[in-house]
Wavefront OBJ file of the C-alpha trace (Angstrom):
o trace
v -2.037 7.838 -5.305
v -2.025 8.174 -9.045
v -3.695 4.920 -10.076
v -7.179 4.848 -11.589
v -9.902 3.427 -9.329
v -12.979 3.333 -11.529
v -12.541 -0.302 -12.544
v -11.708 -1.357 -8.991
v -14.817 0.420 -7.716
v -17.033 -1.489 -10.144
v -15.343 -4.761 -9.238
v -15.879 -4.191 -5.535
v -19.556 -3.398 -6.074
v -19.995 -6.537 -8.033
v -18.066 -8.757 -5.637
v -19.767 -7.578 -2.732
v 6.469 6.754 15.758
v 3.615 6.310 17.006
v 0.261 7.706 17.716
v -1.267 7.095 21.096
v -3.697 4.315 21.856
v -3.552 0.563 21.950
v -2.878 -1.743 19.052
v -6.291 -3.370 19.409
v -7.427 -6.332 21.423
v -6.489 -8.790 18.674
v -2.923 -7.566 18.324
v -0.055 -9.556 19.692
v 3.433 -8.145 19.132
v 5.510 -10.191 16.729
v 9.315 -10.313 16.935
v 10.693 -8.098 14.189
v 12.785 -10.938 12.822
v 9.697 -13.031 12.082
v 8.179 -10.849 9.385
v 8.973 -10.951 5.687
v 11.605 -8.487 4.452
v 11.626 -8.099 0.655
v 15.001 -7.236 -0.843
v 15.819 -4.862 -3.703
v 15.140 -6.146 -7.196
v 12.616 -8.857 -6.313
v 10.064 -9.389 -9.104
v 6.375 -8.726 -8.445
v 2.877 -8.599 -9.871
v 0.439 -5.808 -8.936
v -3.208 -6.507 -9.742
v -6.105 -4.605 -8.161
v -8.861 -5.171 -10.730
v -10.233 -7.899 -12.969
v -10.125 -11.644 -12.513
v -6.929 -12.469 -10.639
v -4.306 -14.181 -12.782
v -2.373 -16.405 -10.395
v -0.111 -17.809 -13.114
v 2.417 -14.962 -13.301
v 5.760 -16.504 -12.407
v 6.991 -14.027 -9.793
v 7.743 -14.382 -6.063
v 5.533 -11.452 -4.944
v 1.867 -10.594 -5.568
v 0.188 -7.347 -4.458
v -3.632 -7.712 -4.482
v -6.689 -6.055 -2.952
v -7.211 -7.128 0.643
v -10.989 -6.863 0.634
v -11.607 -8.505 -2.736
v -9.650 -11.696 -2.131
v -10.152 -14.551 0.291
v -7.879 -16.512 2.576
v -8.169 -19.356 0.078
v -6.698 -17.167 -2.677
v -3.820 -16.121 -0.441
v -3.214 -19.767 0.509
v -3.169 -20.774 -3.151
v -0.556 -18.135 -3.907
v 1.467 -19.344 -0.931
v 1.331 -22.916 -2.243
v 2.761 -21.597 -5.503
v 5.658 -20.082 -3.578
v 4.470 -16.461 -3.569
v 4.563 -13.837 -0.866
v 1.341 -11.807 -0.870
v 0.822 -8.104 -0.121
v -2.565 -6.795 1.061
v -3.605 -3.549 -0.654
v -5.649 -1.228 1.610
v -6.531 2.444 1.581
v -5.564 3.843 4.965
v -5.620 7.564 4.189
v -8.883 7.805 2.264
v -12.433 6.571 2.761
v -13.986 4.420 0.032
v -17.773 4.268 -0.134
v -17.738 0.797 -1.712
v -15.969 -1.001 1.144
v -17.990 -3.186 3.533
v -16.869 -1.141 6.566
v -17.642 2.256 4.990
v -20.517 2.974 7.397
v -18.115 2.755 10.340
v -16.420 6.034 9.403
v -18.193 9.079 10.892
v -18.807 12.068 8.650
v -16.541 14.176 10.864
v -13.415 12.391 9.569
v -14.348 12.558 5.871
v -12.822 15.356 3.838
v -12.651 16.371 0.210
v -12.712 13.897 -2.631
v -9.261 12.694 -3.617
v -9.958 12.595 -7.341
v -11.256 9.024 -7.563
v -14.920 8.077 -7.641
v -16.327 7.214 -4.225
v -13.216 8.258 -2.274
v -12.632 11.055 0.243
v -9.570 11.983 2.259
v -9.526 11.085 5.951
v -8.667 13.385 8.835
v -5.574 11.472 9.900
v -5.285 13.609 13.041
v -8.300 11.715 14.433
v -6.479 8.607 15.505
v -9.061 8.095 18.259
v -11.479 7.209 15.458
v -9.175 5.820 12.801
v -6.857 3.596 14.835
v -9.503 0.980 15.739
v -10.879 1.031 12.187
v -7.443 0.519 10.675
v -6.551 -2.095 13.274
v -9.627 -4.025 12.151
v -8.600 -3.774 8.510
v -5.057 -4.888 9.212
v -6.414 -7.721 11.320
v -8.399 -8.819 8.270
v -5.198 -8.938 6.214
v -3.460 -10.969 8.898
v -6.372 -13.367 9.274
v -6.401 -14.008 5.529
v -2.732 -14.923 5.714
v -1.164 -11.935 3.933
v 2.562 -11.427 4.435
v 2.545 -7.645 4.100
v 0.413 -4.550 3.632
v 0.419 -1.798 1.015
v -1.348 1.130 2.736
v -2.464 3.706 0.169
v -3.111 7.468 0.352
v -0.307 8.011 2.829
v 0.647 11.548 1.744
v -2.578 13.522 2.128
v -0.826 16.352 3.943
v 0.465 17.507 0.551
v -3.025 17.615 -0.958
v -6.240 19.591 -0.494
v -7.904 17.208 1.928
v -10.295 19.652 3.616
v -8.234 19.433 6.805
v -5.193 21.494 7.907
v -2.871 18.503 7.896
v 0.818 19.013 8.550
v 3.913 16.969 7.784
v 4.072 16.083 11.486
v 0.485 14.782 11.353
v 1.428 12.568 8.414
v 4.530 11.200 10.107
v 2.547 10.273 13.213
v -0.180 8.590 11.210
v 2.156 6.695 8.903
v 4.109 5.400 11.884
v 0.837 4.323 13.479
v -0.052 2.268 10.406
v 3.423 0.729 10.358
v 3.133 -0.186 14.026
v -0.293 -1.769 13.588
v 1.011 -3.899 10.716
v 4.121 -4.967 12.608
v 2.115 -5.883 15.708
v 0.173 -8.277 13.499
v 3.331 -9.881 12.145
v 3.204 -8.324 8.679
v 5.670 -6.243 6.705
v 4.456 -2.825 5.576
v 5.328 -0.593 2.638
v 5.511 3.182 2.370
v 3.345 4.266 -0.576
v 4.736 7.312 -2.381
v 5.196 10.070 0.334
v 8.631 10.759 -1.105
v 9.462 13.833 0.948
v 9.231 11.883 4.203
v 11.283 8.847 3.141
v 14.358 9.947 5.139
v 12.228 10.058 8.290
v 10.226 6.887 7.613
v 12.632 4.441 5.968
v 13.384 2.934 9.366
v 9.682 2.364 10.103
v 8.772 0.616 6.842
v 9.988 -2.625 5.286
v 9.707 -1.643 1.614
v 8.400 1.149 -0.607
v 5.736 1.273 -3.326
v 6.067 4.036 -5.882
v 4.132 5.110 -8.954
v 5.680 6.994 -11.866
v 9.054 7.765 -10.290
v 10.628 7.955 -13.761
v 7.927 10.133 -15.282
v 8.219 12.603 -12.407
v 12.005 12.261 -12.010
v 11.804 10.846 -8.468
v 14.656 8.351 -8.688
v 16.965 9.747 -6.064
v 14.274 10.123 -3.406
v 13.836 6.339 -3.341
v 17.488 5.400 -2.834
v 17.317 5.324 1.002
v 15.193 2.164 0.812
v 17.602 0.389 -1.521
v 20.566 1.518 0.573
v 18.797 -0.016 3.583
v 18.470 -3.303 1.608
v 14.697 -2.837 1.270
v 12.709 -3.399 -1.922
v 11.172 -0.583 -3.950
v 8.142 -1.864 -5.891
v 7.692 0.586 -8.751
v 5.182 1.026 -11.580
v 4.993 3.315 -14.590
v 1.850 3.861 -16.651
v 2.748 6.201 -19.496
v 6.432 5.699 -20.279
v 7.634 2.815 -22.470
v 10.008 0.414 -20.770
v 12.999 1.683 -22.728
v 12.550 5.021 -20.951
v 12.982 3.687 -17.415
v 14.242 0.109 -17.294
v 17.938 0.884 -17.567
v 17.728 3.208 -14.576
v 15.559 0.714 -12.692
v 18.150 -2.007 -13.111
v 20.920 0.349 -12.035
v 18.958 1.421 -8.946
v 17.797 -2.155 -8.144
v 14.116 -1.229 -8.341
v 11.364 -3.790 -8.914
v 9.798 -2.065 -11.925
v 6.714 -2.765 -14.028
v 4.806 -1.074 -16.804
v 1.100 -1.307 -15.944
v -2.213 0.039 -17.206
v -3.941 2.571 -14.962
v -6.695 0.110 -14.054
v -4.059 -2.237 -12.604
v -5.499 -5.353 -14.171
v -3.423 -8.460 -14.903
v -1.515 -6.955 -17.851
v 2.106 -6.160 -17.151
v 5.377 -5.551 -18.911
v 8.656 -6.042 -17.100
v 12.133 -4.628 -17.431
l 1 2 3 4 5 6 7 8 9 10 11 12 13 14 15 16
l 17 18 19 20 21 22 23 24 25 26 27 28 29 30 31 32 33 34 35 36 37 38 39 40 41 42 43 44 45 46 47 48 49 50 51 52 53 54 55 56 57 58 59 60 61 62 63 64 65 66 67 68 69 70 71 72 73 74 75 76 77 78 79 80 81 82 83 84 85 86 87 88 89 90 91 92 93 94 95 96 97 98 99 100 101 102 103 104 105 106 107 108 109 110 111 112 113 114 115 116 117 118 119 120 121 122 123 124 125 126 127 128 129 130 131 132 133 134 135 136 137 138 139 140 141 142 143 144 145 146 147 148 149 150 151 152 153 154 155 156 157 158 159 160 161 162 163 164 165 166 167 168 169 170 171 172 173 174 175 176 177 178 179 180 181 182 183 184 185 186 187 188 189 190 191 192 193 194 195 196 197 198 199 200 201 202 203 204 205 206 207 208 209 210 211 212 213 214 215 216 217 218 219 220 221 222 223 224 225 226 227 228 229 230 231 232 233 234 235 236 237 238 239 240 241 242 243 244 245 246 247 248 249 250 251 252 253 254 255 256 257 258 259 260 261 262 263 264 265
């Protein structure tokens, strides 16, 4: 996760395979063919802060799952959009309405953004029902897909001795929970594990692949006919758009606060 969260935090305050265990009482398996499967190159809008601009003429919107209602999702659907539900699944956020449901024992170091702490993803006994509830919220609001964030904590200083195997198990758990609820799911960053996880996820979301020279790591998704939704923050479009078109990435230039402003390739 490289995006800035300060603006999103303020907005939220104002607006007030597989791990073991079941998928939750509200989960009913959905045939894999029923869920949305975004293809390489599809245009998108990514907005996690500010007043939502629903007038961007693109087929895909990625918006915060807590901040927006079923009515907003339905409006986007009426306009012909598919809608992705942004959630943090690997970090705790103190401004979310379910924050008190996370015991202190699963909260680790801060992840660099105000009000956020890494989660102990080994504790699926605690986290699976909490995440199932969150994904159920996305489904109930009518979202087509989920963007689960903070999915590569094992590479960071989380306060827990997380391993690559721990991350694979947890990421596959999140993918399973989304699929059981009929939604597509994207792999956020976690580049090193793409070869192992491309079969579990329906698309990828990547930040700053051009700035950090991460182009080749993302090709397994495109080769599998799966979209890569990509954003840069610091490079001008003439520094990455030619490669994005060649690689069939869905690329945007965004501001760190991820408001409505965007520039496309």
